[in-house]
C-alpha positions in Angstrom: 19.7 -70.8 -45.4 19.0 -66.9 -45.9 17.3 -66.0 -42.7 19.2 -68.8 -40.5 19.6 -66.8 -36.7 21.8 -67.9 -34.1 23.1 -66.5 -30.7 26.6 -65.7 -30.4 28.5 -63.8 -27.3 28.3 -60.3 -29.2 24.5 -60.9 -29.7 22.5 -62.6 -32.6 23.6 -63.6 -36.1 21.9 -63.9 -39.3 22.4 -64.9 -42.8 21.3 -62.1 -45.2 22.9 -63.0 -48.5 24.9 -64.4 -51.0 28.2 -62.9 -52.7 30.9 -63.9 -55.0 34.2 -63.7 -53.3 37.4 -64.5 -55.3 35.4 -66.4 -57.9 33.7 -68.2 -54.9 29.9 -67.9 -53.7 30.5 -66.8 -50.0 27.1 -66.3 -47.4 27.2 -62.6 -45.8 26.7 -62.6 -42.0 25.5 -59.8 -40.5 25.8 -59.1 -36.5 22.7 -57.4 -34.5 25.5 -55.3 -32.8 27.1 -54.1 -36.2 23.7 -53.9 -38.6 25.5 -52.1 -41.3 28.4 -54.2 -41.6 28.1 -58.2 -43.2 31.1 -60.0 -43.3 32.1 -63.1 -45.6 32.0 -66.8 -44.6 32.7 -69.6 -46.9 30.0 -72.3 -47.2 32.2 -74.8 -46.0 33.0 -73.0 -42.9 29.4 -71.7 -42.0 28.6 -74.8 -39.6 31.8 -74.7 -37.9 31.8 -70.9 -37.5 27.7 -71.3 -35.8 28.7 -74.1 -33.8 32.1 -71.8 -32.3 29.6 -69.0 -31.9 26.9 -70.9 -30.0 29.5 -72.5 -27.9 31.1 -69.5 -26.7 27.8 -67.8 -26.2 27.1 -70.6 -23.6 30.2 -70.1 -21.7 29.7 -66.3 -21.7 26.3 -66.6 -20.2 27.5 -68.9 -17.7 30.2 -67.0 -16.9 27.8 -63.9 -16.0 25.6 -66.1 -13.7 28.6 -67.5 -11.9 30.0 -64.2 -11.1 26.4 -62.9 -10.4 26.2 -65.4 -7.8 29.6 -65.1 -6.7 28.9 -60.9 -5.6 25.9 -62.4 -3.9 27.6 -64.9 -1.8 30.4 -62.5 -1.1 27.7 -59.9 0.0 25.9 -62.6 2.3 29.6 -63.6 4.0 30.1 -60.0 5.0 26.9 -59.4 6.2 27.5 -62.8 8.3 31.1 -61.9 9.4 29.6 -58.7 10.7 26.7 -60.5 12.8 28.0 -62.0 16.1 25.1 -61.6 18.2 25.8 -58.3 19.3 29.5 -59.2 20.2 31.0 -57.0 17.2 29.2 -54.0 18.7 32.1 -53.5 21.8 34.2 -52.8 18.6 34.9 -50.1 15.9 37.3 -49.5 13.1 40.9 -51.6 12.9 39.8 -53.1 16.3 36.4 -54.6 14.8 38.5 -55.7 11.5 40.9 -57.8 13.7 38.1 -59.4 15.7 36.7 -60.5 12.3 39.7 -62.1 11.0 40.6 -63.9 14.3 37.1 -65.5 14.4 36.8 -65.8 10.6 40.1 -67.9 10.5 40.2 -71.9 9.7 41.5 -73.8 12.5 41.4 -77.6 13.4 40.2 -78.5 16.5 40.0 -82.2 17.6 40.5 -83.2 14.0 37.7 -81.0 12.8 38.3 -78.0 10.6 36.2 -74.9 11.0 36.5 -71.1 11.5 37.1 -70.5 15.0 33.9 -68.5 15.3 32.1 -72.0 14.3 33.9 -74.0 16.7 32.9 -71.8 19.5 29.4 -71.7 18.8 29.3 -75.9 18.6 31.6 -75.5 22.1 29.2 -73.6 24.0 25.9 -75.0 22.7 27.7 -78.3 24.1 28.0 -76.8 27.3 31.6 -75.2 27.2 31.8 -72.5 29.7 35.1 -69.8 29.8 36.9 -70.7 33.5 39.8 -69.8 35.0 42.1 -73.0 35.6 44.8 -73.1 38.6 47.5 -74.4 36.5 46.7 -73.8 32.9 45.0 -70.3 33.3 42.0 -68.9 31.3 40.4 -72.0 29.3 37.2 -73.4 27.8 35.9 -76.5 29.8 33.6 -79.1 28.9 30.7 -80.4 31.6 33.1 -83.4 32.0 36.2 -81.3 33.1 38.1 -81.4 29.6 39.1 -78.0 28.3 41.0 -76.2 25.7 43.6 -73.7 26.3 43.3 -70.0 25.5 46.6 -70.7 23.2 44.5 -73.4 21.3 41.9 -70.9 20.4 43.0 -67.5 21.2 41.9 -64.8 23.5 39.6 -63.1 21.5 37.4 -66.8 20.8 37.4 -67.4 24.5 35.9 -63.2 24.8 33.4 -64.7 22.5 32.7 -67.5 24.0 32.2 -65.6 27.5 29.5 -63.4 25.6 27.4 -66.1 24.1 27.2 -67.8 27.5 26.1 -64.3 29.0 23.5 -64.1 26.5 22.3 -67.5 27.2 23.2 -68.8 23.4 22.7 -72.2 22.7 21.7 -72.9 26.3 20.5 -76.2 27.2 16.5 -76.9 27.5 14.5 -78.5 30.1 12.9 -81.5 28.5 9.3 -79.8 28.7 10.5 -77.1 26.6 9.5 -78.2 22.8 11.9 -78.1 19.8 11.1 -74.9 17.1 10.9 -76.5 13.3 12.9 -73.9 11.7 13.3 -75.6 7.9 11.6 -73.0 6.7 13.5 -69.8 7.7 15.2 -68.2 5.2 18.5 -67.7 7.0 18.6 -71.4 7.2 17.9 -72.2 4.0 20.6 -69.3 3.0 23.0 -71.4 5.0 22.1 -74.6 3.3 22.8 -73.1 -0.1 26.3 -72.0 0.8 26.7 -75.5 1.7 25.6 -76.4 -1.6 28.3 -74.2 -2.9 31.6 -75.4 -0.7 34.1 -77.2 -2.5 33.3 -78.7 -6.2 29.4 -78.4 -4.7 27.2 -80.8 -2.9 23.8 -82.0 -3.7 21.0 -80.6 -1.7 20.6 -83.6 0.0 24.2 -83.8 1.3 23.9 -80.0 1.8 20.6 -80.1 3.9 21.9 -83.1 6.1 25.1 -81.2 6.7 23.0 -78.3 7.6 20.9 -80.2 10.1 23.9 -81.8 11.8 25.7 -78.3 12.5 22.9 -76.3 13.4 20.2 -78.8 15.2 19.3 -79.0 18.7 20.7 -75.9 20.3 18.8 -72.5 20.5 19.9 -70.1 17.6 19.0 -66.3 17.7 19.6 -65.6 13.9 17.1 -68.4 13.3 14.6 -66.9 15.4 14.8 -69.4 18.4 16.9 -67.6 21.0 15.9 -69.9 23.7 14.2 -72.8 22.3 16.4 -75.5 20.8 15.8 -75.8 16.9 14.9 -79.2 14.9 15.2 -79.1 11.1 13.3 -81.4 9.0 16.4 -82.8 6.5 13.8 -83.9 3.4 12.2 -80.5 3.4 14.8 -78.5 3.5 16.6 -80.4 0.7 13.4 -79.8 -1.1 13.8 -75.9 -0.3 17.3 -76.1 -1.5 16.7 -77.8 -5.1 13.7 -75.3 -5.4 16.1 -72.4 -5.4 18.0 -74.1 -8.4 14.7 -74.3 -10.0 13.8 -70.9 -9.1 16.8 -69.5 -10.5 16.4 -71.6 -13.5 12.8 -70.1 -14.4 14.5 -66.3 -14.1 17.3 -67.3 -16.6 14.5 -68.5 -18.7 12.6 -65.3 -18.6 15.8 -63.0 -19.3 17.6 -64.9 -21.7 16.9 -64.8 -25.0 14.4 -66.6 -26.9 15.9 -70.5 -27.9 18.2 -70.1 -25.2 16.3 -72.3 -22.7 18.7 -75.0 -22.7 21.4 -72.8 -21.9 19.1 -70.9 -19.2 19.0 -74.0 -17.0 22.6 -75.2 -17.4 23.7 -71.8 -16.0 21.5 -72.1 -13.4 22.6 -75.5 -12.2 26.5 -74.8 -13.0 25.5 -71.4 -10.8 24.8 -73.7 -7.7 28.0 -76.2 -8.8 25.7 -79.1 -9.3 25.9 -81.7 -11.8 24.1 -83.9 -14.6 21.8 -85.9 -11.9 20.8 -82.5 -10.7 20.4 -80.9 -14.1 17.9 -83.6 -14.9 15.6 -83.0 -12.0 15.4 -79.5 -12.8 14.6 -80.3 -16.7 11.9 -82.5 -15.4 10.7 -79.7 -12.9 10.4 -77.5 -15.8 9.2 -79.3 -18.8 9.6 -77.2 -22.4 6.3 -75.8 -23.2 7.2 -76.3 -26.8 8.0 -80.1 -26.6 4.3 -80.4 -25.4 3.1 -78.6 -28.5 4.9 -80.8 -30.6 3.4 -83.5 -28.8 -0.1 -82.8 -29.2 0.6 -82.1 -33.3 2.0 -85.7 -33.5 -0.9 -87.1 -31.6 -3.3 -84.9 -34.0 -1.7 -86.1 -36.9 -1.5 -89.9 -35.9 2.0 -90.3 -35.2 3.0 -91.9 -31.9 -0.7 -93.3 -31.3 -1.6 -97.3 -30.9 -4.7 -96.7 -33.2 
């Protein structure tokens, strides 16, 4: 028992000796954080204390990963909000803040809830154009003549639509123009990652499907295709998204303390809001080298073989 070590949220702990206290032998447990001190643990309570320490350590590491993910997501969202294909350069200070707030608000339109910006970009991709209606004033009109009023989407949203139309955003291309595959574009992959993180979490496959449905078909300057329509391979995008989870798990394994492999993988999976099925796939993608060594040793000594 002496020399036994385990991890707690305060660092590694170790049984360093045994002393008598009130007529009973107790284990002396020392923390790496306070190597000059040790405290008494009754033998009946040691396993419970170790289990509690390990559980708290796992929760602490997962919380750190989630916080780091939250900070990265917030920074990405801020950068994305500020990029309006050049429309944002017309404004500054408080006025820019109001524009970003207006376009960033969630709104229901024909039963679909998206930000106003997403609604407008989707409408422009589908051929809607800002016009002046003889009876209702300024509207955004579809090729079939149906329209939304300015009051439906706000003046700022129509200004944004007008600007997008002026730069050729989402312009329908002739059939002779070949679509551009943007599946491997970093911005698209990051968009898919954010789809995985929405709500209680979406699997890589579902996130890839949603991303393709939203972005495929029109041109997209942010995906490096300002004039060509874009195409997205759903299976390949799902593989990219899954690989992002695996890469995070690898980083965690490298940075976590020895013996914390399971915790490192679990923290990566939790950070992307994934469930047990994806966690099992990540573990299959990252086999434990220690298990391979055990298998070799067992075979060397004749265990598990048919001969």
